[in-house]
VOMARSE-433369 format. One record per residue (C-alpha): residue in one letter; residue number from 1; x, y, z. Coordinates in steps of 0.25 Angstrom, whole numbers. Layout:
N
> code pos east north up
> a NUM X Y Z
...
***
This chain:
737
> code pos east north up
> m 1 -224 -334 -40
> a 2 -228 -322 -28
> i 3 -232 -308 -29
> i 4 -226 -297 -24
> k 5 -237 -289 -13
> s 6 -239 -275 -15
> a 7 -249 -265 -10
> y 8 -248 -258 -22
> n 9 -249 -262 -37
> f 10 -247 -254 -51
> a 11 -254 -251 -62
> p 12 -242 -254 -72
> v 13 -236 -246 -83
> e 14 -230 -253 -96
> a 15 -217 -249 -102
> k 16 -225 -247 -117
> d 17 -234 -237 -107
> e 18 -236 -223 -115
> v 19 -241 -210 -108
> f 20 -254 -205 -114
> s 21 -253 -190 -116
> p 22 -265 -183 -120
> i 23 -265 -178 -135
> w 24 -273 -168 -130
> k 25 -261 -163 -118
> d 26 -256 -151 -125
> q 27 -272 -144 -126
> v 28 -276 -145 -113
> s 29 -280 -131 -108
> f 30 -288 -126 -98
> d 31 -292 -115 -107
> a 32 -296 -122 -120
> p 33 -306 -133 -120
> l 34 -300 -148 -127
> k 35 -308 -154 -135
> d 36 -321 -162 -130
> a 37 -316 -156 -116
> y 38 -324 -158 -103
> s 39 -325 -151 -91
> g 40 -333 -155 -79
> s 41 -332 -163 -66
> i 42 -334 -177 -61
> t 43 -339 -181 -48
> y 44 -336 -196 -42
> q 45 -336 -204 -29
> l 46 -325 -212 -23
> k 47 -330 -222 -12
> a 48 -319 -227 -2
> e 49 -319 -241 -5
> t 50 -309 -244 9
> p 51 -305 -232 20
> v 52 -298 -220 13
> f 53 -288 -209 18
> v 54 -286 -197 13
> k 55 -274 -190 22
> g 56 -277 -176 23
> h 57 -267 -165 31
> d 58 -271 -168 43
> g 59 -269 -184 42
> h 60 -286 -186 42
> f 61 -294 -189 29
> t 62 -295 -177 22
> q 63 -306 -168 25
> m 64 -314 -155 21
> n 65 -324 -148 30
> g 66 -326 -162 36
> r 67 -326 -169 23
> y 68 -318 -181 19
> f 69 -312 -179 5
> i 70 -302 -184 -5
> p 71 -293 -173 -8
> a 72 -294 -170 -23
> t 73 -277 -172 -27
> t 74 -280 -186 -21
> l 75 -291 -190 -30
> k 76 -284 -183 -42
> g 77 -273 -190 -39
> c 78 -280 -204 -37
> f 79 -287 -203 -52
> r 80 -275 -196 -58
> s 81 -265 -208 -54
> v 82 -276 -217 -61
> l 83 -277 -207 -74
> e 84 -262 -209 -74
> i 85 -263 -224 -76
> i 86 -273 -225 -84
> s 87 -268 -214 -94
> y 88 -254 -219 -95
> g 89 -250 -207 -88
> h 90 -234 -203 -88
> l 91 -225 -207 -75
> g 92 -218 -195 -78
> e 93 -209 -188 -66
> k 94 -220 -180 -59
> r 95 -227 -195 -56
> v 96 -217 -204 -54
> k 97 -206 -201 -44
> d 98 -192 -205 -48
> q 99 -185 -213 -40
> t 100 -174 -222 -40
> f 101 -170 -235 -32
> p 102 -159 -240 -25
> y 103 -157 -256 -28
> r 104 -152 -267 -19
> n 105 -157 -280 -21
> l 106 -151 -294 -17
> q 107 -163 -301 -21
> d 108 -161 -296 -35
> s 109 -151 -307 -41
> k 110 -152 -304 -55
> g 111 -151 -289 -54
> y 112 -144 -283 -41
> m 113 -137 -293 -37
> a 114 -131 -297 -52
> a 115 -127 -282 -52
> m 116 -120 -284 -40
> r 117 -111 -297 -43
> e 118 -99 -290 -47
> v 119 -97 -277 -34
> y 120 -85 -271 -34
> c 121 -78 -261 -25
> g 122 -71 -248 -26
> w 123 -68 -234 -23
> l 124 -76 -223 -26
> g 125 -72 -209 -30
> f 126 -72 -200 -41
> d 127 -63 -196 -52
> q 128 -56 -182 -56
> n 129 -70 -178 -61
> h 130 -78 -181 -49
> h 131 -84 -195 -56
> p 132 -87 -207 -46
> i 133 -78 -219 -50
> i 134 -73 -232 -44
> r 135 -58 -235 -42
> y 136 -51 -246 -36
> f 137 -62 -256 -36
> g 138 -63 -270 -35
> k 139 -73 -282 -29
> p 140 -74 -282 -14
> h 141 -73 -293 -4
> h 142 -79 -297 9
> i 143 -74 -292 22
> s 144 -83 -298 34
> y 145 -87 -290 46
> k 146 -82 -300 56
> e 147 -68 -298 47
> l 148 -70 -282 49
> s 149 -72 -284 64
> v 150 -61 -289 66
> r 151 -56 -277 65
> n 152 -66 -271 74
> r 153 -72 -267 62
> n 154 -85 -269 66
> i 155 -95 -262 56
> q 156 -105 -273 51
> n 157 -115 -262 55
> l 158 -110 -249 50
> t 159 -113 -242 36
> v 160 -104 -241 26
> v 161 -102 -227 30
> q 162 -100 -230 42
> k 163 -90 -240 40
> y 164 -81 -231 31
> n 165 -82 -219 40
> k 166 -82 -228 54
> l 167 -67 -236 48
> g 168 -64 -229 36
> y 169 -57 -238 23
> i 170 -51 -250 30
> y 171 -38 -254 20
> d 172 -33 -268 25
> k 173 -26 -283 22
> f 174 -35 -292 18
> t 175 -36 -306 16
> q 176 -39 -313 1
> p 177 -54 -314 1
> a 178 -61 -327 3
> k 179 -73 -335 4
> m 180 -78 -337 19
> q 181 -76 -350 25
> n 182 -90 -357 27
> s 183 -98 -344 24
> q 184 -112 -345 19
> q 185 -120 -333 13
> r 186 -135 -333 13
> n 187 -135 -349 15
> r 188 -122 -349 2
> p 189 -108 -348 2
> d 190 -105 -336 3
> n 191 -94 -334 -7
> r 192 -89 -319 -4
> l 193 -75 -319 -3
> f 194 -70 -311 10
> c 195 -57 -304 15
> k 196 -52 -303 30
> f 197 -42 -294 36
> g 198 -26 -299 36
> g 199 -24 -302 23
> l 200 -16 -296 11
> l 201 -24 -289 2
> g 202 -26 -272 7
> g 203 -40 -271 4
> f 204 -50 -260 10
> v 205 -63 -264 16
> v 206 -75 -258 9
> f 207 -87 -255 19
> s 208 -102 -258 15
> g 209 -116 -256 22
> t 210 -122 -266 31
> i 211 -134 -273 33
> s 212 -137 -284 43
> s 213 -133 -295 35
> k 214 -119 -292 31
> r 215 -108 -297 37
> s 216 -97 -290 28
> d 217 -90 -279 20
> f 218 -80 -280 9
> v 219 -64 -278 5
> l 220 -59 -273 -8
> l 221 -45 -277 -10
> e 222 -34 -268 -17
> k 223 -31 -281 -25
> e 224 -44 -282 -31
> m 225 -45 -266 -34
> n 226 -44 -260 -47
> p 227 -33 -251 -48
> s 228 -36 -245 -62
> d 229 -50 -244 -66
> t 230 -61 -232 -64
> l 231 -75 -234 -63
> q 232 -84 -225 -68
> i 233 -97 -224 -60
> d 234 -109 -219 -69
> n 235 -119 -208 -65
> k 236 -128 -219 -61
> a 237 -121 -226 -51
> w 238 -115 -215 -45
> s 239 -130 -208 -43
> s 240 -135 -220 -37
> f 241 -124 -223 -27
> q 242 -125 -209 -22
> e 243 -139 -211 -21
> l 244 -138 -223 -14
> y 245 -125 -221 -6
> n 246 -125 -206 -3
> e 247 -119 -210 10
> y 248 -104 -214 3
> e 249 -102 -199 4
> q 250 -99 -202 18
> i 251 -87 -214 16
> p 252 -75 -206 18
> n 253 -65 -208 5
> y 254 -54 -214 4
> t 255 -41 -215 -6
> y 256 -35 -226 -12
> n 257 -24 -225 -22
> q 258 -25 -210 -23
> f 259 -42 -213 -26
> t 260 -53 -207 -16
> g 261 -65 -214 -13
> k 262 -73 -223 -6
> l 263 -75 -238 -9
> v 264 -89 -242 -14
> f 265 -96 -254 -20
> f 266 -100 -255 -36
> t 267 -105 -263 -48
> m 268 -98 -262 -63
> e 269 -104 -262 -75
> e 270 -97 -260 -90
> e 271 -101 -250 -99
> n 272 -95 -249 -113
> g 273 -84 -256 -109
> q 274 -81 -248 -94
> k 275 -83 -253 -82
> k 276 -92 -244 -72
> v 277 -98 -244 -58
> k 278 -114 -249 -61
> t 279 -118 -246 -46
> l 280 -112 -242 -34
> g 281 -113 -243 -18
> l 282 -107 -244 -4
> n 283 -111 -259 -1
> y 284 -107 -271 -10
> l 285 -123 -274 -14
> h 286 -126 -259 -16
> k 287 -139 -253 -20
> y 288 -138 -244 -33
> i 289 -149 -236 -40
> a 290 -159 -246 -48
> q 291 -158 -244 -64
> k 292 -172 -239 -63
> t 293 -178 -227 -57
> i 294 -194 -225 -56
> r 295 -194 -216 -67
> t 296 -185 -226 -76
> a 297 -195 -236 -75
> i 298 -206 -230 -80
> p 299 -208 -233 -94
> d 300 -202 -223 -104
> n 301 -218 -219 -110
> l 302 -222 -216 -96
> r 303 -212 -206 -91
> n 304 -213 -198 -105
> e 305 -221 -186 -97
> k 306 -230 -182 -107
> p 307 -243 -176 -101
> d 308 -252 -185 -99
> l 309 -265 -187 -96
> a 310 -266 -183 -81
> d 311 -257 -173 -83
> v 312 -267 -167 -95
> m 313 -278 -170 -86
> f 314 -273 -165 -72
> g 315 -263 -155 -75
> s 316 -246 -156 -75
> e 317 -237 -145 -72
> k 318 -226 -151 -79
> y 319 -236 -149 -93
> k 320 -244 -137 -87
> l 321 -256 -143 -88
> k 322 -269 -139 -80
> g 323 -278 -151 -73
> r 324 -292 -150 -79
> v 325 -295 -161 -68
> q 326 -298 -156 -55
> f 327 -301 -165 -42
> g 328 -310 -161 -31
> h 329 -308 -167 -16
> a 330 -319 -180 -14
> f 331 -327 -175 -2
> s 332 -334 -187 5
> q 333 -347 -186 10
> n 334 -347 -201 19
> a 335 -333 -203 24
> e 336 -329 -208 38
> l 337 -318 -212 44
> l 338 -314 -225 45
> y 339 -313 -225 60
> k 340 -317 -214 70
> s 341 -315 -199 68
> g 342 -298 -199 70
> d 343 -294 -214 71
> s 344 -284 -218 59
> i 345 -277 -229 56
> i 346 -262 -228 58
> t 347 -253 -236 48
> v 348 -241 -233 38
> l 349 -243 -227 24
> d 350 -230 -233 17
> s 351 -227 -232 3
> p 352 -221 -242 -7
> k 353 -207 -239 -12
> a 354 -206 -240 -28
> s 355 -192 -246 -23
> f 356 -200 -259 -21
> y 357 -197 -263 -37
> p 358 -205 -278 -35
> t 359 -220 -269 -37
> y 360 -214 -256 -42
> v 361 -205 -262 -54
> q 362 -212 -270 -65
> q 363 -209 -285 -67
> g 364 -200 -289 -58
> k 365 -191 -279 -61
> t 366 -182 -269 -50
> w 367 -177 -255 -52
> d 368 -165 -260 -57
> h 369 -171 -265 -70
> s 370 -168 -258 -82
> n 371 -181 -261 -88
> a 372 -188 -259 -75
> l 373 -203 -253 -76
> i 374 -211 -248 -65
> s 375 -224 -254 -60
> g 376 -232 -242 -62
> y 377 -242 -235 -56
> k 378 -245 -239 -41
> r 379 -260 -242 -36
> y 380 -264 -247 -22
> p 381 -274 -258 -27
> i 382 -288 -256 -21
> k 383 -291 -266 -9
> p 384 -305 -269 -5
> h 385 -301 -264 9
> f 386 -290 -257 19
> n 387 -278 -266 24
> i 388 -270 -258 33
> a 389 -257 -259 36
> a 390 -257 -263 52
> f 391 -254 -256 62
> n 392 -255 -259 77
> l 393 -250 -249 87
> d 394 -246 -254 102
> e 395 -249 -248 113
> r 396 -235 -242 114
> d 397 -237 -236 100
> q 398 -250 -231 103
> n 399 -241 -223 115
> k 400 -232 -218 104
> y 401 -241 -214 95
> a 402 -249 -207 106
> m 403 -238 -199 111
> r 404 -234 -196 95
> f 405 -248 -191 92
> p 406 -251 -186 105
> s 407 -264 -177 98
> e 408 -270 -188 91
> t 409 -282 -198 98
> e 410 -285 -206 87
> q 411 -287 -221 88
> l 412 -277 -227 77
> h 413 -283 -239 70
> q 414 -272 -251 71
> f 415 -271 -263 65
> l 416 -265 -277 63
> d 417 -266 -287 52
> s 418 -270 -301 53
> k 419 -254 -304 58
> k 420 -253 -295 68
> n 421 -243 -286 60
> n 422 -241 -273 63
> y 423 -236 -267 51
> i 424 -230 -253 58
> p 425 -214 -251 55
> k 426 -207 -250 70
> n 427 -192 -247 72
> d 428 -183 -255 77
> n 429 -188 -250 92
> n 430 -201 -254 87
> e 431 -206 -241 87
> i 432 -218 -235 77
> n 433 -214 -223 67
> f 434 -225 -217 69
> d 435 -223 -206 57
> t 436 -222 -217 48
> l 437 -236 -220 52
> s 438 -250 -216 45
> k 439 -263 -212 48
> l 440 -277 -217 41
> r 441 -289 -210 43
> p 442 -298 -216 34
> l 443 -312 -215 29
> k 444 -322 -227 28
> d 445 -323 -234 17
> g 446 -337 -231 10
> s 447 -333 -214 9
> i 448 -338 -208 -3
> f 449 -332 -196 -10
> t 450 -336 -188 -20
> g 451 -327 -181 -28
> r 452 -326 -170 -41
> i 453 -318 -168 -52
> v 454 -319 -156 -61
> f 455 -312 -157 -76
> f 456 -310 -147 -86
> n 457 -307 -148 -100
> l 458 -305 -162 -101
> k 459 -306 -170 -112
> k 460 -313 -182 -112
> e 461 -303 -193 -112
> e 462 -297 -184 -101
> l 463 -311 -186 -93
> g 464 -311 -199 -96
> a 465 -297 -202 -91
> l 466 -301 -194 -78
> i 467 -313 -203 -75
> s 468 -306 -216 -80
> s 469 -295 -212 -68
> m 470 -306 -211 -59
> t 471 -314 -225 -63
> f 472 -303 -233 -68
> i 473 -306 -233 -82
> g 474 -321 -236 -77
> h 475 -317 -247 -67
> e 476 -323 -238 -55
> e 477 -332 -248 -50
> e 478 -323 -258 -48
> c 479 -309 -249 -46
> k 480 -305 -240 -34
> h 481 -295 -229 -32
> s 482 -287 -228 -20
> i 483 -286 -216 -13
> g 484 -280 -211 0
> a 485 -269 -217 8
> g 486 -268 -232 12
> k 487 -269 -236 -2
> a 488 -259 -248 0
> m 489 -269 -251 13
> g 490 -282 -253 5
> f 491 -286 -238 10
> g 492 -293 -227 -2
> a 493 -300 -237 -11
> m 494 -310 -229 -17
> s 495 -321 -232 -27
> i 496 -326 -221 -37
> s 497 -341 -218 -42
> h 498 -352 -208 -45
> i 499 -342 -202 -56
> e 500 -350 -190 -64
> i 501 -343 -184 -75
> k 502 -349 -170 -78
> k 503 -343 -161 -90
> k 504 -344 -151 -98
> e 505 -340 -151 -113
> y 506 -334 -140 -120
> p 507 -332 -138 -135
> a 508 -320 -135 -139
> p 509 -318 -121 -146
> k 510 -315 -121 -161
> g 511 -301 -118 -166
> d 512 -290 -117 -155
> a 513 -293 -120 -140
> t 514 -284 -107 -134
> p 515 -290 -101 -122
> e 516 -294 -87 -129
> k 517 -305 -96 -137
> a 518 -308 -106 -126
> p 519 -324 -103 -121
> d 520 -328 -100 -109
> y 521 -330 -113 -99
> s 522 -333 -105 -87
> t 523 -347 -103 -90
> t 524 -357 -113 -85
> d 525 -364 -117 -97
> a 526 -351 -118 -107
> g 527 -353 -133 -107
> k 528 -365 -144 -106
> e 529 -361 -153 -92
> q 530 -362 -167 -95
> t 531 -361 -181 -89
> m 532 -351 -189 -93
> t 533 -349 -206 -92
> v 534 -338 -212 -84
> k 535 -339 -223 -95
> a 536 -337 -215 -108
> l 537 -325 -205 -101
> v 538 -319 -217 -98
> d 539 -320 -222 -112
> t 540 -314 -210 -118
> f 541 -302 -212 -109
> k 542 -299 -227 -113
> e 543 -301 -223 -128
> i 544 -289 -213 -126
> m 545 -281 -224 -117
> i 546 -284 -235 -127
> k 547 -278 -227 -138
> h 548 -265 -223 -130
> n 549 -264 -239 -129
> p 550 -272 -248 -132
> n 551 -270 -258 -122
> w 552 -273 -247 -111
> e 553 -286 -254 -105
> n 554 -278 -268 -104
> s 555 -265 -261 -99
> a 556 -259 -265 -86
> r 557 -260 -252 -81
> i 558 -274 -252 -82
> k 559 -276 -265 -79
> e 560 -269 -264 -64
> l 561 -275 -251 -61
> i 562 -289 -256 -63
> a 563 -284 -269 -53
> m 564 -278 -262 -44
> a 565 -292 -251 -42
> k 566 -301 -264 -42
> g 567 -291 -268 -31
> f 568 -294 -284 -24
> s 569 -306 -289 -20
> k 570 -309 -292 -6
> e 571 -307 -307 -9
> e 572 -295 -305 -16
> l 573 -288 -293 -7
> i 574 -272 -298 -6
> e 575 -266 -291 4
> f 576 -253 -283 -1
> i 577 -248 -278 11
> t 578 -241 -263 11
> p 579 -226 -259 10
> m 580 -225 -255 26
> q 581 -235 -267 30
> l 582 -221 -276 24
> k 583 -211 -266 26
> t 584 -216 -267 43
> l 585 -218 -283 42
> l 586 -203 -285 37
> a 587 -198 -276 48
> n 588 -207 -283 58
> g 589 -201 -298 52
> k 590 -216 -301 49
> i 591 -213 -306 35
> g 592 -202 -308 25
> n 593 -197 -296 18
> e 594 -206 -296 7
> f 595 -200 -285 -1
> s 596 -187 -292 -2
> q 597 -196 -305 -4
> a 598 -203 -298 -17
> k 599 -190 -294 -22
> l 600 -184 -307 -22
> q 601 -195 -313 -27
> l 602 -196 -304 -39
> h 603 -179 -307 -42
> k 604 -184 -321 -41
> g 605 -196 -320 -51
> t 606 -205 -326 -41
> a 607 -213 -314 -38
> y 608 -219 -303 -46
> f 609 -228 -289 -43
> p 610 -241 -293 -49
> h 611 -250 -284 -57
> f 612 -263 -280 -46
> s 613 -272 -287 -56
> e 614 -264 -300 -54
> i 615 -266 -300 -41
> g 616 -279 -304 -41
> k 617 -278 -315 -49
> r 618 -269 -323 -40
> d 619 -274 -331 -30
> q 620 -269 -325 -16
> s 621 -270 -330 0
> r 622 -280 -324 8
> p 623 -278 -309 10
> s 624 -270 -306 23
> d 625 -278 -300 33
> n 626 -271 -288 35
> h 627 -282 -277 39
> a 628 -287 -272 51
> a 629 -286 -281 63
> n 630 -290 -273 75
> t 631 -300 -262 68
> r 632 -309 -265 56
> p 633 -315 -252 50
> a 634 -330 -253 45
> g 635 -329 -257 32
> f 636 -317 -265 32
> n 637 -319 -279 25
> r 638 -310 -289 27
> p 639 -308 -298 18
> s 640 -311 -312 18
> n 641 -298 -322 20
> l 642 -300 -330 10
> h 643 -309 -331 -4
> a 644 -324 -333 -2
> n 645 -325 -342 -14
> k 646 -319 -354 -8
> n 647 -321 -362 -21
> q 648 -311 -352 -26
> t 649 -300 -351 -14
> p 650 -288 -358 -17
> r 651 -282 -372 -8
> i 652 -274 -366 1
> q 653 -285 -355 3
> d 654 -296 -367 6
> l 655 -284 -373 17
> e 656 -282 -359 23
> r 657 -297 -359 26
> q 658 -298 -373 31
> k 659 -287 -371 41
> g 660 -291 -357 45
> w 661 -277 -350 42
> i 662 -270 -344 31
> l 663 -257 -347 23
> e 664 -250 -332 23
> t 665 -240 -329 12
> e 666 -226 -323 17
> e 667 -229 -331 30
> e 668 -222 -343 36
> y 669 -226 -357 41
> n 670 -222 -371 46
> g 671 -227 -383 38
> i 672 -224 -396 33
> i 673 -221 -401 18
> k 674 -230 -413 15
> e 675 -230 -421 2
> n 676 -234 -417 -11
> q 677 -229 -403 -10
> t 678 -239 -398 2
> i 679 -237 -394 14
> g 680 -243 -391 28
> i 681 -242 -377 34
> n 682 -244 -376 49
> n 683 -253 -365 54
> p 684 -245 -353 60
> d 685 -253 -352 74
> d 686 -254 -367 77
> g 687 -243 -375 69
> r 688 -247 -387 77
> d 689 -262 -388 72
> y 690 -259 -396 62
> s 691 -274 -395 56
> r 692 -272 -380 53
> t 693 -261 -383 44
> i 694 -262 -380 28
> y 695 -257 -392 17
> c 696 -255 -386 6
> r 697 -248 -387 -8
> y 698 -233 -379 -8
> e 699 -224 -375 -18
> i 700 -210 -369 -13
> d 701 -205 -356 -18
> e 702 -194 -358 -27
> f 703 -183 -350 -20
> c 704 -186 -357 -7
> r 705 -172 -363 -3
> n 706 -179 -375 6
> k 707 -185 -386 1
> p 708 -193 -396 9
> i 709 -198 -410 8
> p 710 -211 -415 13
> g 711 -209 -417 29
> d 712 -202 -404 30
> r 713 -208 -395 41
> v 714 -204 -382 35
> r 715 -206 -365 38
> i 716 -212 -359 25
> s 717 -217 -346 21
> i 718 -227 -345 10
> l 719 -225 -336 0
> e 720 -238 -337 -9
> k 721 -251 -345 -8
> e 722 -255 -351 -23
> k 723 -269 -356 -26
> n 724 -266 -369 -20
> q 725 -250 -369 -15
> l 726 -242 -361 -6
> i 727 -228 -356 -12
> i 728 -218 -356 -1
> n 729 -205 -353 6
> v 730 -198 -364 14
> l 731 -191 -357 25
> s 732 -186 -369 33
> i 733 -188 -383 33
> n 734 -187 -394 47
> r 735 -185 -408 38
> r 736 -188 -420 48
> k 737 -176 -428 47
***
């Protein structure tokens, strides 16, 4: 089964998860100490294991008095995000922005397409109470654009609004609907019913939107309209329609049988014996708002916004809690720019979208499943080196860039990958939108930053939680944080060390702890300074979390968080290209539509989005060499193409080494089918040099329509590389007679 590729992954949530809300939350005060309260400071070091870039207001790495630093807010966000995961923080409105998702997926045969099996057309208007209703409805039939053009109505490339505004409502006489003779649709018989002008049946042309492959619009015949029923439109369907099709206001009204409205498409459902509108749109296969939003796909217990540990420690405006942990900037003494002063990398820093449900929704579901559950907390797995989204300016683009930014004299470091792909998108005029570009002026790996945190009136459990968030629950030697820009590309992997905790322990006053009775903690001898160990504090935090959830240490969220913070080793680095790389490759026709393929395979049950910890267990093909081709900075380590231990390499990798070239997934090749389920695949650089042909076992994807036999010459695409065989899709067959 194939896996869905992504530059990110998730520390998952589970339906049974519950927010950990400290029992001492109502006792927190700046004026009176908690029992066993500590105040003091923590010092630590962060080391950049890959180049790092934190953008300041001037576009350069943040500086103060000539010293590079990581801002306190960046550090607070970095550690707090880990704390919220490990302490079962809530996913309230302030942390998770709600979002609805329009849904239309022709590949979802059991979901969307099943809902669209019965599509109707009718007049949308309002009753006397101004509630939206549907009247005079029926099932529409097709009319070809070729037929419409006979009447000088060439409207194929117009939007639905443009069609109605240009031609108005067309009432005419039509023939009885019938199948088109010798018609095929996607290599299958076309069973749709078409009308033509010139018959005896009155009806209306119903316009819809346009796509490049569309060849017809619709006809609603009077004889098939329901003259009596009135369909109610519930608030959800109406809100969905208004949100997705607000242009419907621009369509003119038409009065039919004393009812004023506009022609629309809809589906129905029955509830308590009454039929009502379920979905509504301006297209036959229309969009509608999916059942689930981000907020409603969060487990109920995690939406419960009780103050959690992060609120209590870092402060919360909602709960009127002051923060008792203050971060300082982390300054560096040895940081140097990756390139000479002023030079930069130019790229596109894009963000993944939650609408891509194959990754953002658990268990192969979509946002339109009633029991959809969010994948969890998004994280970027640590990479052992940076992997820039390739970008190379040609001479014309360089001249345009110079004209756009005449005051800049810096050199732009440019990259192409091993296949000479250029991932920066261009418009139809082959021009770059420079507004989408970002400049990275990173510091070298090896840069060391020293930071300090001051804490006040923290319980030992809270201090343990803070240290656990910094050390990934005591795994600081193996795990790394991600800081700054370009995380998806491998920038900003930071190891933490030299953690030193100094605290002053103050005895709690006897009786009620009120401001009037609180001792004076401002004097230097109010408490005795002590050094505390990381392990002891982490163990204290573990105790309270295991009480909250006995399976806490073995929970999926903890296992995946640690796995992603450990990241890929150099030997097992697997290339997951970023969304922008995918988008640009699709636009440039370099690869098939991987987004659509992921959705299609998800619905077919032939692909899934794995937890990060599962990825390393799979035997993958070699890491693709998508790294700096023109400029390789100091400290840039390219992993070997194949695993170093030859005794453990799969058969296919041995063959690739022997032949001196690599079989790439998602690529197309020519080959010949042999006996015993083997295939010979020709080197694409020189298909006539048969000494470089790779002969290996294969399996045809179960959804492949083409079934070759021995002796066939074939064009294939490689879907997946198993240990000792390929999974292929046969695109075409040249069979010898």
